[in-house]
N, C-alpha and C positions, 0 to 999 in steps of 0.2 A: 434359852438357844436360838441357835438363829438354824432358820428349818434351810433343810438340805436341795438339792436341787433335784429333782427325780428320772433315775435317766430313765431309757427308754426301750432297755435291753428288757427282752420276758423273762421271768423267774420261773416259768414254769413247762410240760412240753405244749399246753395249751395255750399259748401267749399270755398269759396271765401278766398284766405290767405291774409297776411298785403300786402305784393308787390303787388298784386295786388287789391288791395283796393289806394294806395297809385298812382299804371297808373289812376284808374277809375281819381282821385281829378285831374291828371296833366292832364287829357287830357281834363276833365272840364275847368280845368281855362284856357287852349291853343285855345279847341275850341270853349266855353262860352263867353270867358272874358277874347281874346287880350293877354291870355298870361300873366298877369296883379294879381299878390297874391292880390293886397289892393282890387281890383271889385271882386275877390271868395268872399274873408271876410265880404264883409258886404254882398253880395247873401249868406254865412252861417250865418253871426250873431254871427261871431268870428272874433278877434283881426289877426290883419294883421301875426303878430308875431305868430300864432297858425299855421297859415295855412302854414308859412314857414316851421313850426318845422314839421311840419307832410310831406311836397314836399321832403324836403331834407333827410328826415328820421329822422330826433332830436328828435319824439314824433309819439308815436303810434296810427293808424287811429284805429277805432272803430265802430258799428256794427250803430251803429245812424250815424254817421257822412256820410258813404258810402250812407244810406237809402234815409240822406235828399238832398245830390250832386245826386241822382236820381233821386230823382223828380224833382230837377229843371233841372237837365239833359231833362227830357221828355217835363219840362211845352217848352224848349227853341229848343224842334225837337233836339236832340242830340242824337247819338248811341255811348253809352259809354263800352259795351260788343264788 
């Protein structure tokens, strides 16, 4: 899959970039789900292919996804910032 160009549009009111959002997903996956895309996909309620596209840079991340990731991290006691 070809990597998408990262946008410079902030994902949230704090100015989070798409790259920073992708880093949040990767940390959540690695620290909270044994670095397993399938386990993260189940937690997010999304197909594993979609999670793989986000983490590889093949699909853009959005603010709703990051909010959900932050909520899951908080529930699991994982510091993403």
